[in-house]
C-alpha positions in Angstrom: -16.3 11.1 12.9 -13.8 13.5 14.4 -11.2 14.6 12.0 -9.3 17.5 14.7 -5.8 16.5 13.7 -3.1 17.0 16.8 0.0 16.2 15.0 3.3 16.2 13.4 3.5 17.1 9.9 5.9 14.7 7.8 9.7 14.7 7.8 9.7 14.9 4.0 7.4 17.5 2.9 6.4 17.8 -0.8 8.6 20.1 -3.0 5.3 22.2 -3.0 4.8 22.4 0.0 7.0 25.5 0.6 4.5 27.3 -2.0 2.4 29.8 -0.6 -1.2 29.5 -0.4 -1.6 32.0 -3.1 1.0 30.7 -5.4 -0.7 26.8 -4.8 -3.7 28.6 -6.0 -2.6 30.4 -8.9 -0.3 26.9 -10.1 -3.6 25.3 -9.1 -6.0 27.4 -11.6 -2.8 27.4 -14.0 -3.6 23.9 -14.5 -7.1 24.1 -14.7 -7.3 27.5 -17.1 -4.2 27.8 -18.7 -5.6 30.0 -20.8 -7.1 32.8 -18.2 -3.4 33.5 -16.9 -2.1 34.1 -20.4 -2.5 37.5 -21.2 -3.9 38.9 -24.6 -1.0 39.7 -27.3 -2.2 43.7 -26.8 -1.5 43.5 -23.3 1.4 43.4 -20.9 1.7 42.2 -17.6 -0.2 44.5 -16.0 -3.2 42.5 -17.3 -1.5 39.4 -15.9 -0.8 40.4 -12.8 -4.0 41.4 -12.6 -5.3 37.8 -14.1 -3.4 36.1 -11.8 -4.9 38.1 -8.2 -8.2 37.7 -9.8 -7.4 34.4 -9.6 -6.1 34.4 -6.6 -8.6 36.0 -4.7 -11.1 33.9 -5.3 -9.2 30.9 -3.1 -11.4 30.8 0.4 -8.8 29.1 2.1 -5.6 30.6 0.5 -7.5 34.2 1.5 -8.1 34.2 4.9 -5.6 36.0 6.9 -5.1 38.7 4.2 -7.3 41.7 4.5 -7.4 42.5 1.2 -9.1 39.2 0.2 -10.6 38.3 3.5 -13.8 40.1 1.7 -13.8 37.7 -1.1 -12.9 34.9 1.5 -16.6 35.8 4.0 -18.6 35.0 1.0 -18.5 31.2 1.4 -19.5 32.1 5.4 -18.0 34.3 7.5 -15.5 32.6 10.3 -15.7 29.6 8.2 -12.6 29.8 6.5 -10.7 30.8 10.4 -12.3 27.8 12.1 -12.1 25.2 9.4 -9.1 22.5 10.4 -8.5 21.1 6.7 -8.3 24.9 6.1 -5.8 25.8 8.8 -4.1 22.4 8.1 -3.3 23.6 4.5 -2.5 27.0 5.6 0.6 25.0 7.8 -1.6 26.9 11.1 -2.6 23.5 12.5 -0.1 20.1 12.5 -1.6 16.6 10.8 0.8 13.3 9.8 0.7 14.3 6.4 0.9 11.2 3.8 0.6 13.2 0.2 0.5 16.4 -0.9 0.2 18.0 -4.4 -0.9 21.4 -6.0 -4.9 20.7 -5.7 -4.9 17.9 -2.7 -3.4 16.7 0.3 -4.0 13.7 2.0 -3.7 13.1 6.3 -4.4 10.5 8.7 -7.1 10.7 10.4 -6.6 11.3 14.1 -9.4 8.8 15.3 -9.0 6.3 12.6 -11.5 3.3 12.0 -8.7 1.4 11.6 -5.1 1.7 11.5 -4.0 4.0 8.2 -7.6 5.3 8.1 -6.7 8.4 6.1 -8.3 11.6 4.4 -8.1 13.2 0.9 -9.1 17.1 1.2 -8.9 19.1 -1.5 -6.6 22.7 -1.2 -9.5 25.0 -2.0 -12.6 25.0 0.1 -15.7 23.7 -0.6 -17.7 22.4 2.2 -19.8 19.4 0.0 -19.3 17.4 -2.8 -21.6 19.4 -4.9 -20.3 22.3 -4.1 -16.7 21.2 -5.2 -15.7 21.7 -9.1 -15.7 18.3 -11.1 -12.0 18.9 -12.0 -11.3 18.9 -8.7 -13.0 15.6 -7.9 -11.4 14.2 -10.6 -8.1 14.8 -8.7 -8.7 13.7 -6.1 -10.1 10.3 -7.8 -7.1 10.0 -9.7 -5.5 9.6 -6.3 -7.3 7.3 -5.3 -5.8 3.7 -6.4 -2.0 5.1 -5.7 -2.6 5.9 -2.2 -5.1 3.0 -1.4 -2.8 1.0 -2.7 0.3 2.6 -0.5 -2.2 2.3 2.4 -3.1 -1.2 2.5 0.6 -2.2 1.8 1.3 -0.6 4.9 -1.3 -1.6 7.0 -1.2 -5.4 5.3 -4.5 -5.2 4.1 -6.4 -6.3 1.0 -9.4 -4.3 0.9 -10.7 -0.8 1.8 -13.4 1.4 1.7 -13.7 4.4 -0.2 -16.5 6.7 1.8 -17.4 10.3 1.6 -19.7 11.8 3.9 -21.9 14.0 2.3 -24.3 16.6 4.3 -24.9 16.1 8.4 -27.3 13.5 8.3 -25.0 11.3 6.2 -22.1 11.7 9.0 -20.3 14.5 8.0 -18.5 16.7 10.6 -16.2 18.8 8.8 -17.9 20.7 6.0 -14.8 20.8 3.7 -14.9 18.2 1.2 -12.7 15.2 1.6 -12.8 10.8 0.9 -12.0 8.3 3.6 -9.7 5.6 2.6 -10.6 3.1 5.0 -8.1 0.1 5.2 -10.3 -3.7 6.0 -9.9 -6.7 7.1 -11.7 -9.8 6.7 -14.1 -10.4 10.1 -13.0 -6.8 11.2 -16.5 -6.0 11.9 -15.9 -1.9 11.3 -19.7 -1.4 9.9 -22.5 -3.2 11.7 -24.7 -2.5 8.8 -22.7 -5.8 7.0 -24.5 -7.9 9.0 -28.1 -6.4 8.1 -30.2 -8.5 5.3 -31.2 -6.5 2.0 -34.9 -6.2 1.2 -35.5 -6.6 -2.7 -35.7 -3.8 -4.9 -40.0 -2.9 -5.7 -41.0 -2.5 -9.4 -43.6 0.0 -8.9 -41.9 2.2 -6.4 -38.6 2.1 -8.6 -40.3 2.9 -11.8 -41.3 6.4 -10.9 -38.1 6.7 -8.5 -36.2 6.8 -11.9 -38.3 8.8 -13.9 -38.1 11.2 -10.8 -34.1 11.2 -10.9 -33.7 11.6 -15.0 -35.8 14.6 -14.9 -33.7 16.3 -12.0 -30.7 14.8 -14.4 -32.1 16.7 -17.4 -32.6 19.5 -15.2 -29.1 20.2 -14.1 -26.6 21.9 -15.9 -24.8 21.1 -19.1 -21.7 21.4 -17.3 -22.2 18.5 -15.0 -23.8 16.5 -17.4 -20.5 17.3 -19.4 
């Protein structure tokens, strides 16, 4: 699914839209780790400035275009930040129809929608996949789904929607920058051909070993993920 956007920005930008990418990142990080930006009692403003610079430097999206931070950005992938369409939209280097924006994420219309109102929620920092995206970022994106989907459904006169994440090439991911799809639905629209498929019953014998394997993977996962 193509998500290249060739449209104009919304006429009423969010109050934070005029903030520079590095500043937006600093604000975001202060929400996630406010203790990090507070200098120790025996340190002065230089320590705070150094900490802020360290925060800004880890943002791939914000780092693009800044030679002093390009090396840090390059650790993501050579040229990935310059070519990622979502990163370019976030940096105001590419146009898009912006529906919503805050310090963490942005909602835009998909330029090749499956249905009128088909929208994308994208994080402002670059993460290539869902598993690479920090849980607080995913939580912030998910928290906007009820608010945004309700507005989209009302605007498109729908009472249903699909929330879709194409994670990985085999799952249909084309833009490797984490994003959620909100797709308005109408009864009988026949959007998914798989909706007419008959599902087979689960096999108890196969299921037992599958559950054991999944549990083993969960037990070996990092503690932060489990928490």
